[in-house]
N, C-alpha and C positions, 0 to 999 in steps of 0.2 A: 535347330538351335545352334549347332556348331557354325553354320554359315553366318548367322548374325553375330555370334561371339567373335569370329575372325574379322568380320567387317569393322568392328569397333576398335580394332588395334592399329588401324592405318596411320594414326598420328605418330607412331613410333619411327616412321621413316619419311621425314619431310624432305623436300627438294634440297639438293646440295648447292652450296654457294659457288663452288668451283668444280663443276663436273668435268671429267675427261671427255664425256660424250653424253648427248641427250637425244631421246627419241620420243615423239608424240604420235600416238595412234588414236584414231577415231573410228567409231562404227556408224555407218550410215543406217544400219538396220535398227539399232536401239538408241543411238545418241550418246553412248558411253565415250569417255575420253580418258586416256591414260598418258601421262608424261613421266618418263623414267630418266634418271640421271645415274651414271656410273663412273667410277674411277677404277682403272685397272693398274696392277703393279707391273714390274718389269717382266714377270713371268706370264702376264696375260690373264691374271685372275682378279676377280672383283674384290676390291678392298674397301670400297665405299658405295653406298646405294641410297637413293632417295626417289621419291615419287609423289605425284599429285594424281589422285584418282577421282573421277566423277563418273560413277557407274552404279548399277543396281547392286543389291546385296551379294549376288553371285560374283559379279565383277570385282567388288571390293574384297570378298573372301579370297578370290584367286590372287589378287594383288598382295594381300597379306601373306598368303602362303609363299608366294614368290619372294617377298621381302625377307621372310624368316630364314630362308635357306640359300639365298643367292651369293652371299659373301663367301669367297674362297673358290668359286666356280669359274671355269674358263668360258669364253664365248662359245666354244664348240659344245660344251656341256649344256649351256643355256639353250642353244639352238636345238640340241637333241630333245630336251624337255619340251620345247615349243612344238617341235615336229610331232612328237609322240602324243601330246595333248590334242593337237589339231586332228591327227589321224583317228584318235579315239572318238572325238566328237563327230567326225565325219562318218564313222562306222567302218573305217578301214583298218583299225587296230583293235585287238581284243581287250587290252588293258589301257588304263589312263597313264601308265608309266610308274616310275618309282620315286617321283618327287614327293617328299614327305607331306602327308596330309591331303594331297590332291584327290585322293579317293573319296573324300567328303563331298566332292562336287560331281562325282560320277553319275549320280541320279539325274543330273540335268541333261544328260545325253539325249533324252527323249523330248527336249524342248529346244529345237533348233534356233528359235528367236533369241535365246540366251547364250548361244555358243560364242558369238562375237565378243560379248562382254567378258566371258571367261578367258578367251584367248588373248585379248588385248594386252594385259600386263606382260605376258610371256613374249608376245610379238615385239612390244616396245623394248623389253629388256634384251632380247636377242639382237635387235637392230642397234641398240645403244652399245652393247658389248662389242659387236663386230666393228662398229665405227670407232670405238676407243682404241682399237688396235692399229689404226691407220694414221 
């Protein structure tokens, strides 16, 4: 139920009109697509975030969790979260990390076909944040 509740909140973070950087990621495995827009401040922290998500409920929930907690973070912190999530899903990390709420998706670890959809929002956000710094 938490996954569906999270998925319904995506409308709170529409695409930005003037992003500092944008990244789009697609999964060839499941067909999910995520586009992320960010604006970073002078210290390299996210001050504005928007996204467009076409994904299953797990991908939408992942995107909602990302959006709820990304403002104020640096590109390095976002990359760390992406890396930890990917390692957990791949079975090379014991925990899903400390991103608030992401533990709600931990049970999907046993469903590899869903991993790409869960990772996409974090992959797009990490790429967009890194690109905004250049």
